TORKOL-93466 format. One line per 3 residues: their letters; for each residue x, y, z of C-alpha. Coordinates in steps of 0.05 Angstrom, whole numbers, plus 5000, padded with zeros to 4 digits. Example, Ala and Ser with C-alpha at 12.3 -4.5 7.8 and 13.67 -1.06 7.14 Angstrom:
2
as	5246 4910 5156 | 5273 4979 5143 .
***
This chain:
324
mnr	2150 3909 4590 | 2093 3870 4562 | 2094 3915 4497 .
lqp	2164 3896 4483 | 2148 3820 4490 | 2141 3789 4422 .
rwl	2070 3762 4412 | 2097 3693 4393 | 2142 3684 4453 .
pwv	2087 3649 4495 | 2072 3601 4438 | 2146 3579 4437 .
vla	2147 3569 4513 | 2088 3524 4509 | 2115 3484 4451 .
lat	2183 3475 4488 | 2144 3451 4552 | 2100 3402 4510 .
fll	2169 3375 4477 | 2206 3368 4542 | 2150 3340 4589 .
pac	2150 3271 4556 | 2228 3269 4559 | 2229 3283 4631 .
gsr	2174 3233 4644 | 2210 3176 4604 | 2278 3184 4646 .
kqt	2303 3116 4661 | 2303 3084 4732 | 2370 3064 4758 .
vrv	2392 3003 4797 | 2458 3009 4826 | 2499 2943 4838 .
faa	2560 2938 4882 | 2597 2872 4861 | 2660 2838 4882 .
dal	2715 2845 4833 | 2712 2771 4813 | 2642 2785 4786 .
aas	2666 2839 4742 | 2661 2801 4674 | 2597 2760 4692 .
fne	2559 2816 4725 | 2578 2863 4663 | 2546 2811 4617 .
ikh	2487 2800 4666 | 2479 2878 4667 | 2472 2880 4587 .
efe	2421 2823 4592 | 2378 2856 4644 | 2381 2923 4607 .
rlh	2357 2885 4544 | 2298 2853 4584 | 2283 2917 4619 .
pdi	2296 2976 4572 | 2267 3026 4622 | 2325 3012 4673 .
evt	2398 3029 4672 | 2445 2988 4713 | 2507 3018 4741 .
ldv	2558 2974 4765 | 2611 2986 4817 | 2663 2938 4822 .
qgs	2711 2935 4883 | 2739 2892 4937 | 2681 2858 4980 .
ill	2700 2886 5049 | 2705 2957 5022 | 2642 2949 4985 .
trl	2599 2923 5043 | 2624 2977 5088 | 2608 3032 5037 .
tpl	2539 3005 5020 | 2502 3043 5077 | 2535 3107 5057 .
rrg	2527 3101 4983 | 2457 3068 4980 | 2468 3014 4930 .
dvl	2406 2970 4908 | 2445 2904 4905 | 2505 2879 4937 .
ava	2544 2820 4916 | 2607 2795 4956 | 2659 2742 4954 .
dhr	2642 2716 5020 | 2570 2712 5045 | 2587 2721 5116 .
lie	2607 2791 5109 | 2532 2813 5100 | 2511 2785 5163 .
kil	2573 2810 5200 | 2572 2882 5174 | 2501 2896 5151 .
spk	2455 2856 5193 | 2406 2871 5220 | 2400 2944 5203 .
hat	2418 2943 5131 | 2407 2871 5109 | 2360 2819 5134 .
wva	2378 2760 5087 | 2435 2737 5041 | 2429 2687 4985 .
qfa	2492 2643 4969 | 2493 2636 4898 | 2561 2613 4868 .
ttq	2629 2583 4889 | 2697 2581 4861 | 2766 2561 4883 .
ivl	2837 2588 4898 | 2887 2578 4842 | 2956 2600 4828 .
ast	2954 2640 4769 | 3018 2657 4724 | 3035 2686 4661 .
sas	3077 2657 4600 | 3138 2693 4628 | 3135 2665 4697 .
arr	3198 2631 4726 | 3197 2558 4727 | 3128 2556 4701 .
aei	3138 2489 4664 | 3156 2453 4728 | 3100 2475 4774 .
spe	3046 2426 4794 | 2994 2416 4849 | 3045 2373 4887 .
nwy	3104 2419 4885 | 3077 2491 4879 | 3099 2509 4949 .
dll	3173 2484 4942 | 3178 2523 4878 | 3151 2586 4908 .
llp	3198 2586 4961 | 3260 2581 4915 | 3305 2642 4914 .
gik	3283 2696 4861 | 3210 2670 4854 | 3157 2728 4870 .
ygy	3087 2715 4885 | 3032 2756 4916 | 2962 2755 4941 .
adp	2909 2806 4957 | 2899 2847 5021 | 2862 2804 5075 .
sqd	2835 2868 5102 | 2803 2891 5039 | 2790 2827 4997 .
pcg	2762 2760 5018 | 2810 2728 4964 | 2867 2750 5011 .
yyt	2843 2714 5073 | 2818 2655 5032 | 2890 2653 5006 .
ria	2919 2650 5080 | 2866 2598 5096 | 2892 2556 5034 .
wql	2963 2560 5055 | 2936 2532 5130 | 2904 2476 5097 .
aek	2963 2463 5055 | 3006 2456 5116 | 2956 2403 5141 .
hyf	2948 2370 5070 | 3020 2357 5054 | 3054 2350 5125 .
tsr	3010 2340 5184 | 2966 2290 5155 | 3028 2249 5138 .
gks	3059 2258 5208 | 3107 2308 5189 | 3121 2375 5218 .
rpl	3134 2440 5175 | 3110 2512 5186 | 3090 2517 5114 .
aae	3041 2570 5123 | 3087 2618 5156 | 3140 2603 5108 .
lad	3097 2627 5052 | 3077 2688 5090 | 3146 2707 5105 .
hcp	3173 2696 5035 | 3122 2748 5009 | 3140 2818 5028 .
pry	3086 2871 5037 | 3097 2902 4967 | 3070 2841 4938 .
var	3003 2845 4976 | 2953 2880 4934 | 2896 2921 4948 .
dal	2849 2872 4916 | 2858 2812 4869 | 2843 2854 4806 .
sli	2900 2903 4826 | 2943 2842 4840 | 2933 2817 4771 .
sel	2939 2884 4734 | 2993 2918 4776 | 3036 2862 4791 .
lgt	3026 2800 4753 | 3008 2839 4689 | 3072 2883 4694 .
grl	3121 2827 4702 | 3138 2844 4776 | 3110 2774 4799 .
dya	3114 2708 4771 | 3053 2679 4807 | 2989 2706 4843 .
fvy	2940 2671 4888 | 2873 2687 4857 | 2803 2657 4844 .
rvh	2793 2610 4787 | 2744 2659 4757 | 2799 2710 4751 .
avd	2848 2666 4711 | 2787 2640 4665 | 2761 2712 4652 .
lkl	2830 2738 4639 | 2854 2679 4602 | 2913 2667 4651 .
pft	2950 2602 4658 | 2941 2574 4728 | 2959 2516 4770 .
plp	2897 2483 4807 | 2907 2465 4880 | 2883 2401 4911 .
kei	2807 2402 4935 | 2830 2393 5003 | 2864 2463 5002 .
nlg	2825 2500 4944 | 2762 2518 4985 | 2721 2502 4925 .
drs	2687 2437 4947 | 2622 2448 4990 | 2628 2377 5016 .
lap	2690 2391 5049 | 2668 2452 5087 | 2677 2418 5156 .
hya	2749 2401 5132 | 2762 2477 5114 | 2735 2499 5181 .
svq	2787 2464 5218 | 2832 2523 5209 | 2829 2599 5225 .
vlv	2872 2657 5207 | 2875 2728 5236 | 2855 2783 5192 .
pny	2870 2859 5203 | 2804 2894 5209 | 2785 2973 5198 .
rgg	2793 2988 5273 | 2866 2971 5274 | 2861 2902 5308 .
tee	2853 2836 5285 | 2796 2785 5278 | 2793 2709 5269 .
mag	2764 2679 5201 | 2748 2610 5204 | 2758 2569 5136 .
tai	2697 2554 5096 | 2678 2535 5028 | 2677 2597 4985 .
afg	2605 2618 4975 | 2589 2688 4940 | 2530 2718 4973 .
ltv	2481 2773 4946 | 2424 2813 4977 | 2380 2877 4969 .
psd	2398 2922 5026 | 2340 2942 5068 | 2345 3016 5047 .
apn	2356 3000 4970 | 2333 3063 4933 | 2299 3018 4877 .
pag	2282 2949 4912 | 2234 2930 4858 | 2287 2936 4806 .
aqe	2340 2904 4850 | 2295 2844 4863 | 2290 2834 4787 .
fvr	2363 2840 4778 | 2376 2787 4833 | 2324 2743 4801 .
lvl	2360 2748 4734 | 2430 2727 4772 | 2392 2663 4799 .
sqr	2358 2644 4741 | 2380 2594 4690 | 2405 2649 4644 .
gqe	2446 2679 4700 | 2476 2614 4718 | 2498 2602 4646 .
ilr	2537 2671 4645 | 2567 2654 4713 | 2590 2588 4688 .
rsg	2625 2617 4627 | 2669 2655 4680 | 2686 2592 4713 .
fep	2635 2596 4773 | 2600 2539 4795 | 2525 2562 4812 .
iap	2491 2544 4880 | 2422 2527 4853 | 2377 2533 4887 .
avv	2411 2588 4925 | 2420 2582 5001 | 2395 2630 5050 .
pnw	2430 2619 5118 | 2388 2613 5179 | 2400 2681 5205 .
gtv	2355 2707 5152 | 2293 2683 5118 | 2282 2670 5044 .
pef	2251 2734 5016 | 2183 2721 4979 | 2208 2743 4911 .
lsd	2258 2685 4914 | 2212 2633 4939 | 2227 2594 4874 .
laa	2300 2608 4867 | 2327 2597 4936 | 2318 2557 4997 .
pqp	2337 2561 5071 | 2400 2528 5094 | 2389 2457 5117 .
***
């Protein structure tokens, strides 16, 4: 056998090994980021900025509805989780998979439309509900069991009932009217699906989405009063005066109280690359990250707020503070 082996073969093998070893040693690290669909544009920009600053690390970005992502995180071993409702992390992942969450940005619920939306020239923050309930007007929202944008929308409808009627001594079941007038086929899996599959194809005239969706996708939108839109953190006690029942994954329902919208992020306790994940979170919370978030229509929360069920991690001691 050895007599048939060319004398130069060992040298070729050695040369190949010498060539390949540095390549194997220089493989990039990976930071896997799970993010709510509303963060798609801003986190994609932050991803590129992070990779510019850390050329040895590649960021993979997985964008879906927050509830699904939160439930998948322990199974798929993400490094960073960013969701549209910070409460999901405490509710689903604490204490086994997460020991803290940082509230880092807020936005508001708006009524998005297109240039072809029926009666668009007539709609306003004061008459939107009457216009939506006219015959032939079609509107939709995200599935509350999959995407917080869905239950935030239902909360906004309850607040609208209080704002326009109850507060003026009148009686009208507006929230029920809006729910009854929106058939299940107009309730999409998540807000991005709502925009692309329904609003984008002309099947809908209007869609309840986050302001950041409308800004990122350059959609015309009607703002809602601050007493309704969940975007004013000073009105948190007012928002908390209403609750909605939301289907859960066990086939039952659970109550979600109104709250000011606060996106939250964490590094799961079993993150495969905690060091890289911490650097990514620091970039999100930095001035540069805040600039990117503002371009998408977010209002950064600075310093970030860590609710009292957790403690501020040491690596965020200069960028986050405990909840007062």
